[in-house]
N, C-alpha and C positions, 0 to 999 in steps of 0.2 A: 446534363444538357443533351437532349435527344438529337439536335441538329447542330450544324456548325455555328459556333457562337459569333455574334457580331463583335468585332474587335476594333478599338480605337487606340491609337498611341498618341499621347499628349507630348508633343515635342518632335520637330522634324530636323533635329540635329543629326550628328553622325550615328549615334547608337540607335536612336529611334528610327531613322531611315533604314539602317542596315537590318534591324529586327523586322520591321514591317516588310521589307523586300523579301526576306526569307519566307515569311508566312504567306505573303501574296503569291509567291512563285508556286507554292503547293496547292493553293485553293483556287476555286473558280468562282469566287465571290470577292467583293471589294473589301480591302483593308484601308482604313483611313488614318492619316497623320493629321493631327490638329495642331496648327501653328499660327502664331501671330505675325509671322514674317510673310507678307503677301507676295513678295518676289519669289520666295521659295515655293509657296503654294502654286503660283502660276507656272513656275519652271517644271514642277513635278507633273501637273495636270496637262500642260501643253506640249512639253518636250520629253517627258519621262526621264528627266534629269533633275537631281538636286544640285544646281549649279554652285551652291555655296560650299557643300561638303563633299560631294562626289561628282564633280563635273564631267568625268569621263566614263561613268558607269550607267548604262541603260537600265532603268528600273522596270520591275514587273508591271505588266499592263493593268493588273488589278490593284496596284498600289495607287491610291488617290490621296489628295491633300485638301484641307479645308481650313478656313479661318472663321467658320461659323460654329459657335459652340453647340448649336442645335444638333450636330451630328452625335453628340454624347448621349442624347435622349434614349436611343435604342441600343446602346452598347451593353453587352453582357460582360465584357472584359475590357478594362482600361489600364494600359501600361503608362506609368509616369516616368517619362524620359526627359526630365528637365532638371536644372541645377538644384542641389540640395537646399540652398538658402532660400529659394523661392517656392519650393514644392508645396509646403503646407499652405501658405497664403494663397497660392494659385488654385489649389484644389478647393479650399474653402470658399473662394470667390466664385467657383463654378459648381458648387455642390448641388444647387437647385436643378442642374441639368442631368444629374446622375439618377438612375434608378437605384432604389435602396438595396437591391440584390446584386448590383453590378460588382464584380470582383476588381479591386484596385491592386495593382502591383507596383511597388516602388522600386525604381532602378537607380535612383540617386544614391551616392555614397558619401554621406556626411550627416551632420546634425541639423536639426531644424533651428530656427532662430531662437527658440526657447531652450535649446541645448538638450532636447530629448531626441531619441531616434525618431525618424520620420513616421514609421509605422505606429509608434506609441502616440505621437501627436495627433495623427489622423484618426486612429481608433478611438481616441477619447472624445472626438467631436463628430464622428460620422457613424451611421448605422451600418455602412457597407463593410463587408469583410476586406481587411487590408493585409496584403501579403508583401513579401520581399522577393526580389528576383535579381540575384547577384552571382557573378562568376568571373573566371579568368578570360576576359573578352576584350580584344581590341576591335573596334568597329571596322577598321580598314580590312581586317582579315575576314570578319563576318560578311561584309558586303561581297567579298570574293568567294563566298560559299565554302570556306574552309571549316572543318569540324571545330565546334565551339561549345563550351559547357557553361551551364548556369545551375545554381541551387534555387529551387522554389521553397521559400520559407512560408509556411501557412499553419495556422492552428487547426485547420480542417483537412484531415487526410483525404477526404473525398475530392479535394481539388487536384491532387496529384494525377489521377487518371485523365482528368480533363486536359491538363497541359501536356501529358504524355501523348495524347491523341493529336493535339494541335501541332506538336513538333515531330510527330512520327514521320519518318522518311524525309527529314530535313537535315541540314548539317548541325542543328542544335540538339545537344544531349543534356538532359536534366537529371539531377538527383533531388531528394526531398528531405526537409527537416521541419518538425513542428516547433523548433527553437527559433521563432521569428526574431526575437531580440538578439539572439546570438548571431544570426545571419547579418543583421544590421550592424552590430558592434564590430564584427570582423571586417566588414566592408569599409569601416572608418579606420580601424587600426592598421590595416594593410598599407594605407597611404602613409601613415606615420612612420612605420618601420621601413618602408621603401625609401624615405628620405635618408634614414640612417644608413641603409645599405649603399646609397649613392655616395654619401660622405666617405664611407670606408673604401669604396672602389676608386674614388678620386685620389686617395692618398696612397693606396697600396695595390699593386698588381699581384695579389697573392691568393690563390685558390684556398690555401690553408686557412688564412684569416677570414676570407669571405664566408666560408661555410662554418667556421667557428661562430662568427657573428650571426649568420643566418639561423643557426640552431638556437643561439641565445635569444634572438628576436622572436622566434617561433614560441619558445617557452614563456617569454615575457608576455606576448600576446595572449597565450592561453591563461595565464594568471589573471590578466585584466578581464578577459572574457568571463571567467568564472566569478570574479569579484562583482561584475555587473549583472549576474544572474543568468548568463548563458551556459550552455552545456559543453563540456570538454570535447565530446565526440564531434561537435559541429566544426571543430578545427580540421577534420578530415573530409568534410564535404568540399565540393568545388569552390564554394565561397570562402573557404579557409585556406588550406595549404595551396590550392591551385591559384586563387586570386592573389594571395600574398607573394608567391614566388614569381608569378607573371609580372607583378608590379615592381617587385624589388630588384629583379635581375634583367629586365628588358629595357633598352634605351628608348622605346616608344612611350614609356611611362613618364607622365609629367612630374610625379613626385620623386621618382628616382632621379630624373633630370634636375630637379630642384636640389637634391642632395649633391649631385655632381657639381653644380654651380657653386654651392656653398663650399664644398671641399676644395675647389680650385680657386676660391677667392673671388668669384665673379658675381656673387649674390649681392644685390643692392635693394634698397627700398623701392626704387623705380621698377625693378623686375617684379617684386612681390605684389605691387599694385596692379600689374597688368596680366598676371597669370592666375587662374583659378587654383588655389592651393588648399584643397580640403585638409590635407595633412597638417599644415601649419596651424590652421584654425583649431583643429581637433586636439592638438597637443595641449593647448591651454585649458580646454574643457576638461580633459582627463586629469591633468596634473593638479589643477587647482582643487578638484574634488578629492582625489586620492591623497594628496599631501596633508589634508586636514586631519587624517587619522593614521597615516603610515609614513615611514621614512622612504622617500623616493629613491635616494642614492643606494640604499641597501636592497630594496625589493624590486625596483623598476629602474635600473641605472640607465638604460638606453633612452627611454622616453624622458627621464629626468634630465639627462644631458641635453636633449633637444630643447627642453623647456628653457634651460639656462641659455642655450645658444640663441634662441629667439627673443629673449627678454633681458639680456645683459651684454656687457662688453666681453666677448668670449674668444679665447684662443683656440681656433678650430684645429690646429695641429695636435692638440691634446685630447681631441674628442675620443679617439679609439682607446688611448691609454686610460682615460678617466673611466670609461665603461669597464674595461677588462680588469683593472685593479680592484674592482669591487668584489671579485670572487676570492680575494686573498685574505 
């Protein structure tokens, strides 16, 4: 691209707003957030505030919002910053507004309704290049312009310099992988294993055990990554080690918090209905497929125990011992 690309971010939630604000602060051209929430659109355009997600943060003057899908017509790059369960349907409903050469970047961390990765589901139905954009990122820190990392997963190496230029001289740092499926799979797995780490920390204030378990979780993630066709090296991109440890060890993480609630005995069906729990949903997807050919207890004890926990009358106090005894 010889000139600054036209960028639209679908989704004016916390991560979409934070990302758009960073890009818009660098450029002297408009970046658009596309949202169905008219109140959020009006708040951004009239007051330069996203009252719903960042009510106390003044946004860049070049960051605009719209509820008119026609703004997608001229977009060179479209970031998808909406929940994983609706991403594919939402994009397909709007595909007639996309140029065929527009680059789509999935930021959602979860499976599609068809239980494929979102990039696989979209690539099978669209002519557009579909990439993955994942990393160890909390939106509340990104909006404060703190250094933040993402992995760009794309089958096209020529995309990397485009995005290096977009994020040059911003707080966003990126690395690159052609292993798009691996980037997507790791973004799902990290939520699962963050739940497990939350359970461990709810029961034990033990650095020894925490990092024993963290190491085992990392290796179990690597085995599943490879089993699903990803590359082992992707574990060491920002989307791998970085995103996993951010999610597993930081109390801002929803999935770690879920693990803490479970470990302390506060988890109920009422809570699970009200919180977006990508990790819980993904446990069943992985375990039901893997268990058809392998012994979960021997090969994947952590995710196997989580599956039992979510699907049976489970004694949570035995979770750690049940996992650790499998190496004896």
